[in-house]
C-alpha positions, -999 to 999 in steps of 0.1 A, spaced: -689 445 758 -717 455 775 -727 428 803 -755 426 832 -776 400 850 -810 397 856 -827 378 884 -865 372 873 -894 359 892 -906 322 873 -926 295 882 -898 259 882 -886 246 850 -881 212 849 -851 212 830 -835 175 824 -805 193 807 -780 215 798 -788 234 762 -767 256 736 -786 267 705 -771 298 679 -740 308 672 -720 341 677 -719 353 643 -731 389 632 -770 394 645 -772 358 658 -766 350 694 -759 323 718 -778 310 747 -766 287 772 -790 269 794 -780 253 824 -795 245 862 -792 270 887 -800 274 918 -832 291 928 -863 274 919 -885 305 921 -862 328 895 -844 326 864 -808 345 860 -802 359 831 -761 370 823 -760 388 788 -728 394 771 -734 419 741 -715 440 719 -749 466 715 -744 491 743 -775 510 752 -802 483 748 -805 475 783 -838 481 785 -848 465 754 -829 434 770 -851 436 807 -883 438 782 -874 405 761 -859 385 793 -886 391 814 -914 382 786 -896 351 782 -898 344 820 -935 352 816 -940 325 792 -922 296 799 -915 282 837 -880 286 837 -873 290 876 -845 270 889 -822 279 853 -791 297 849 -790 312 815 -759 327 795 -764 350 765 -737 360 742 -746 378 714 -735 401 685 -763 423 674 -792 400 673 -825 417 674 -857 409 698 -871 385 676 -838 364 673 -830 367 708 -869 356 718 -861 326 693 -831 314 702 -843 317 739 -873 296 731 -855 271 716 -822 271 739 -856 261 765 -876 236 747 -842 221 742 -831 216 781 -867 205 788 -863 175 761 -860 139 767 -840 137 729 -808 142 732 
C-alpha cells in the first residue's frame, strides 16, 4: 500500500452532508467526502495498492479541485487499482452527493 495526503487550494464547497461512493474492489475505489476545517482548501488522503503513481494522482486530484468548489472538504480515497477516469468519476459522484439535498 502507498499512502499520501495532499492539500489543494479551492473555493468553498457548501457541502451539506457526508458522502460515500464506490467500493474497494479490483479496478475500483471508494471515495468518502466529509466537512473539513479549512474553507480555502481541500484535503485529500489517498490509500492505493498501486505504487509509483503519485504524480498521476496529483494531476487527477488537482483537476478535480479546479473543476469543483471543494474548499472545506476532507476526502479519503481507498483505491484498488482504478484508472484515472474512474477516479474522476467517483470524485464527481461523491462531490455531487455531498452537495445534494436528497438523502
